[in-house]
C-alpha positions in Angstrom: -0.1 0.0 0.0 1.3 3.4 -0.8 0.8 6.2 1.8 0.3 9.9 1.3 3.5 11.4 2.4 5.5 14.7 2.3 8.7 14.0 0.4 9.4 17.8 0.0 8.5 18.6 3.9 10.4 21.7 4.8 11.8 21.1 8.4 10.6 23.7 10.8 7.5 24.6 8.9 4.8 26.4 10.7 2.0 24.0 12.0 -1.8 24.9 11.7 -4.8 23.8 13.3 -7.3 22.2 10.8 -11.2 22.3 11.3 -13.2 19.9 9.2 -16.9 20.7 9.1 -19.0 18.0 7.4 -22.5 17.1 6.3 -24.4 14.3 4.9 -23.9 14.9 1.1 -25.5 15.6 -2.1 -25.4 14.6 -5.8 -23.3 16.6 -8.1 -26.3 17.5 -10.2 -30.1 16.9 -10.3 -29.8 14.2 -12.8 -30.4 10.4 -12.7 -26.8 9.8 -13.5 -25.7 11.9 -10.7 -28.2 10.4 -8.4 -27.1 6.9 -9.1 -23.5 7.6 -8.2 -24.7 9.3 -5.0 -27.1 6.6 -3.9 -24.6 3.9 -4.7 -22.0 5.2 -2.4 -24.7 6.2 0.4 -26.7 3.1 0.3 -23.8 0.8 0.3 -22.4 2.2 3.5 -22.8 -0.6 6.2 -23.6 2.1 8.9 -26.7 3.3 6.8 -28.1 -0.2 5.7 -27.1 -3.1 8.2 -28.1 -6.1 6.0 -26.1 -9.0 4.8 -23.7 -7.6 2.1 -24.5 -10.2 -0.5 -28.1 -10.0 -0.5 -28.0 -6.1 -0.2 -25.7 -5.8 -3.2 -28.1 -7.9 -5.3 -31.2 -5.7 -4.2 -29.2 -2.4 -4.6 -27.8 -3.0 -7.9 -30.8 -5.2 -9.3 -33.7 -2.9 -8.3 -32.9 0.2 -6.3 -30.3 1.8 -8.6 -32.3 1.0 -11.5 -35.5 2.9 -10.1 -34.7 5.1 -7.4 -32.3 7.8 -9.1 -34.7 9.0 -11.6 -37.5 9.7 -9.1 -34.9 11.2 -6.7 -33.7 13.4 -9.6 -37.0 14.9 -10.1 -37.1 15.8 -6.5 -33.8 17.4 -6.4 -34.5 19.4 -9.6 -37.5 21.1 -7.6 -35.0 22.2 -4.9 -31.8 22.9 -6.9 -30.8 26.6 -6.9 -28.4 28.9 -8.8 -25.7 27.8 -6.5 -26.7 24.2 -6.9 -27.4 21.8 -4.1 -29.0 23.9 -1.1 -27.1 21.6 1.5 -23.9 22.2 -0.1 -24.1 25.8 -0.7 -25.6 26.3 3.0 -22.9 24.1 4.5 -20.1 26.2 2.6 -21.4 29.6 4.1 -21.6 28.0 7.5 -18.1 26.9 7.2 -17.0 30.5 6.2 -19.1 32.1 9.1 -17.6 29.7 11.6 -14.0 30.3 10.2 -14.5 34.2 10.6 -15.5 33.6 14.2 -12.8 31.2 15.1 -10.1 33.5 13.4 -11.2 36.3 15.8 -11.0 34.0 19.0 -7.9 31.9 18.2 -4.1 33.0 18.8 -2.4 30.6 16.2 -3.2 29.8 12.5 -6.5 27.8 11.7 -8.0 26.4 8.6 -11.4 25.6 8.1 -12.5 23.0 5.3 -16.0 21.8 4.5 -16.7 18.2 3.2 -19.5 15.8 2.6 -19.9 12.2 3.8 -21.1 11.2 0.5 -20.5 12.9 -2.8 -18.5 16.0 -3.3 -16.3 17.6 -1.7 -15.5 14.2 0.0 -14.2 13.7 3.5 -10.8 12.7 2.0 -10.6 15.9 0.0 -11.2 18.2 2.9 -8.7 16.4 4.9 -6.2 16.7 2.2 -7.0 20.4 1.9 -6.1 20.7 5.6 -2.9 18.6 5.1 -1.6 20.9 2.6 -2.4 23.8 4.7 0.0 22.3 7.4 -2.5 20.9 9.9 -0.9 19.0 12.4 -4.0 19.0 14.7 -7.6 18.2 13.6 -10.9 18.8 14.9 -13.8 17.0 13.0 -17.2 18.5 13.4 -20.0 16.6 11.7 -23.1 18.9 11.4 -25.4 16.4 13.2 -26.7 17.5 16.5 -28.1 14.1 17.5 -25.5 11.4 17.3 -26.3 8.3 15.3 -24.2 5.3 14.2 -25.6 5.9 10.8 -24.5 9.6 10.5 -21.9 10.6 13.1 -20.4 7.2 13.2 -20.1 6.8 9.5 -18.3 10.1 9.3 -15.9 8.7 11.9 -15.3 5.7 9.8 -14.7 8.0 6.7 -12.2 10.1 8.6 -10.4 7.1 10.1 -10.2 5.6 6.5 -8.9 8.5 4.9 -6.3 9.1 7.7 -5.3 5.4 7.5 -3.6 6.3 4.2 -1.5 9.3 5.6 2.2 8.6 6.6 1.9 11.4 9.2 -1.3 11.2 11.0 -2.2 14.4 12.9 -3.5 14.6 16.3 -7.3 14.4 16.0 -10.4 15.2 18.1 -13.8 14.4 17.0 -17.1 16.0 18.1 -19.9 13.3 18.3 -22.8 15.6 18.7 -24.3 18.7 20.5 -28.1 17.8 21.0 -28.5 19.5 24.3 -25.9 22.4 23.9 -27.5 25.5 25.3 -26.5 27.7 22.5 -28.0 25.3 19.9 -31.0 24.9 22.0 -31.4 28.8 22.4 -30.9 29.2 18.6 -33.7 26.7 17.8 -35.9 28.3 20.2 -35.0 31.8 18.9 -35.8 30.9 15.2 -39.3 29.4 16.2 -40.2 32.6 18.1 -39.2 34.8 14.9 -41.1 32.6 12.7 -44.4 32.9 14.9 -43.6 36.8 15.1 -43.7 36.9 11.5 -46.1 34.2 10.2 -48.1 33.5 13.3 -48.5 30.8 15.7 -50.1 27.5 15.0 -52.3 25.2 17.0 -49.4 22.6 17.3 -45.7 22.2 17.0 -44.3 19.3 15.4 -40.5 18.3 15.8 -39.7 16.1 12.9 -36.4 14.3 13.0 -34.8 11.9 10.2 -35.6 8.3 11.2 -33.6 5.3 11.7 -34.7 1.6 11.6 -36.1 0.6 15.1 -33.7 -2.1 15.3 -30.6 0.3 15.5 -32.4 1.7 18.7 -32.9 -1.7 20.0 -29.2 -2.4 19.6 -28.1 0.6 21.6 -28.1 3.6 19.1 -28.9 6.7 21.4 -30.3 8.8 18.4 -33.8 8.4 19.5 -33.2 9.6 23.3 -31.1 12.6 21.9 -33.8 13.6 19.5 -36.4 13.6 22.4 -34.0 15.6 24.7 -33.5 18.3 22.0 -37.3 18.6 21.5 -38.2 18.7 25.2 -35.6 21.2 25.9 -36.7 23.7 23.1 -40.3 23.2 24.2 -39.2 24.3 27.7 -37.6 27.3 26.4 -40.8 28.1 24.6 -43.1 27.3 27.5 -45.0 25.0 25.5 -47.7 22.8 27.3 -47.3 19.0 26.6 -50.4 18.9 24.4 -49.2 21.6 22.2 -46.1 19.7 20.6 -44.8 16.3 19.9 -41.7 14.4 18.2 -42.1 12.4 14.9 -39.7 10.8 12.6 -39.5 11.1 8.8 -37.8 9.8 5.5 -38.7 6.0 6.2 -36.9 3.8 3.9 -37.7 0.2 3.2 -40.5 -2.1 4.7 -39.0 -2.6 8.0 -40.2 -0.8 11.1 -38.4 2.6 11.8 -38.5 5.1 14.7 -42.3 6.0 15.2 -44.6 8.0 15.0 -44.0 8.5 11.5 -44.0 12.1 10.4 -46.4 11.9 7.5 -48.9 9.4 9.1 -48.9 12.0 12.2 -49.7 15.0 10.0 -52.4 13.4 8.0 -54.1 12.3 11.5 -53.8 15.9 13.2 -56.8 17.5 11.6 -59.0 14.8 13.0 -57.5 15.6 16.5 -58.8 19.2 16.0 -55.5 20.6 14.8 -56.1 23.0 11.7 -52.9 25.1 12.2 -49.7 23.3 12.1 -46.0 24.4 12.4 -43.1 22.0 11.7 -39.5 22.4 12.7 -36.8 19.7 11.7 -34.1 20.3 14.7 -31.7 17.6 13.3 -31.1 19.2 10.1 -28.5 21.9 10.4 -29.1 22.9 6.8 -32.2 22.8 4.6 -32.2 20.1 2.1 -34.2 17.7 0.0 -35.7 16.0 3.4 -37.0 19.4 4.6 -37.8 21.4 1.4 -39.2 18.9 -0.5 -40.5 16.1 1.9 -41.6 18.5 4.8 -42.1 22.0 3.2 -44.0 20.5 0.0 -45.2 16.9 0.4 -46.2 17.1 4.1 -48.0 20.6 3.3 -50.1 19.0 0.7 -51.0 16.0 3.0 -52.0 18.3 5.8 -54.3 20.4 3.8 -55.8 17.3 1.9 -56.6 15.7 5.3 -58.6 18.9 6.4 -55.8 21.2 7.9 -56.2 24.9 7.1 -52.6 26.2 7.6 -49.3 24.5 7.4 -46.0 26.3 8.1 -42.4 24.9 7.9 -40.0 26.5 10.1 -36.5 26.6 8.3 -33.4 24.9 9.6 -31.0 27.0 11.5 -29.0 27.4 8.2 -26.8 30.6 8.3 -28.3 32.3 11.1 -25.9 34.3 13.2 -26.9 32.6 16.4 -26.3 29.2 14.8 -22.6 30.2 13.5 -21.9 31.5 17.1 -23.1 28.1 18.8 -21.0 26.1 16.3 -17.9 28.4 16.7 -18.3 28.2 20.7 -18.5 24.4 20.4 -15.4 24.4 18.3 -13.5 26.7 20.7 -14.3 24.5 23.6 -13.1 21.3 22.1 -9.8 22.7 20.8 -8.7 23.8 24.4 -5.2 22.8 25.3 -3.9 23.0 21.9 -1.2 25.8 21.0 -3.4 27.8 18.5 -5.9 28.3 21.4 -3.4 29.2 23.9 -3.2 33.1 24.7 0.4 32.7 25.2 0.9 31.7 21.5 4.2 33.3 20.4 4.3 33.2 16.5 7.7 34.9 16.4 9.2 32.4 19.0 7.7 29.5 17.1 9.3 30.6 13.9 12.8 31.2 15.5 12.6 27.6 16.7 11.5 26.3 13.4 14.5 27.9 11.7 16.7 26.4 14.4 15.2 23.0 13.9 15.5 23.1 10.2 19.2 24.1 10.5 19.9 21.1 12.6 17.9 18.8 10.2 19.9 20.2 7.2 23.2 19.6 9.2 22.0 16.0 9.7 21.4 15.7 5.9 17.9 16.6 5.5 16.7 17.7 2.0 14.7 20.7 3.1 
């Protein structure tokens, strides 16, 4: 095996702290061909689909990849913007906003890169960008507030796989989630309040999270508990009575049982319970994407109105809100404590002089650079 090395490494080079911000991913274009590539990578991940590999390969390649890409491409085409995929453009803007905040608070050099678990820019590409910037310390922040093996765990796998090919592996820290972080909860509550102030307040507030198979919960995945905690904390911030809000799970795939109650079925049944005006928020999505813009804001709205509802309002994801960027930056700053770049005594000039001395010694011992 050939490892990614640094044959032209210059001894005494300054070191950088690298921050990798990642999200789930997106196809390169809203076309069947691009969706097939994307879904092939996504659905073949054993963290996503825990099924015997041979049987799943036959089903994936024999049925799913021959039918689903065209349907999904049509849905992506409806949300595709001038900047391409909403998820990618928003995540890039989030990365830039966080980088600006981090730069103002750090004492040493920091480089922020954005990557996608599936599709482009890949985790490996994002890490390579940081390696070329001289990163010897890495912090990985997946933008999944609620840990799940199929999202956060899969990101860890991808990072580990990429770093397993590096000759010089950097010191690495990994943020596994932030479902109960006060600043994140406060940002969610503020976004809901502002939406109510502008659009009016519904009879009921639905917290819709992406679902996972029930078997994952039974095997010890904490995701379900974390979703419940997030919703409860936000409801408490909003002083909502228990009968005015609930948690549901969306984006079910396949025939097996997933976490319940299901979002669509709940929405269709709410008018019969007397709920005529509904607000829906999706706290597990840090950026608006197909699952929020098409599945919730479009399909679920139609289902609610057809079932007898009168008003449906989707509350956008936190996206590029200032308080969201502040929360992510604070989270990063806490996790990098103890590293040189976060030390108020960081002395760039002293490090430069030490680097020059180290290089002189290395050259005297026969180093190339």
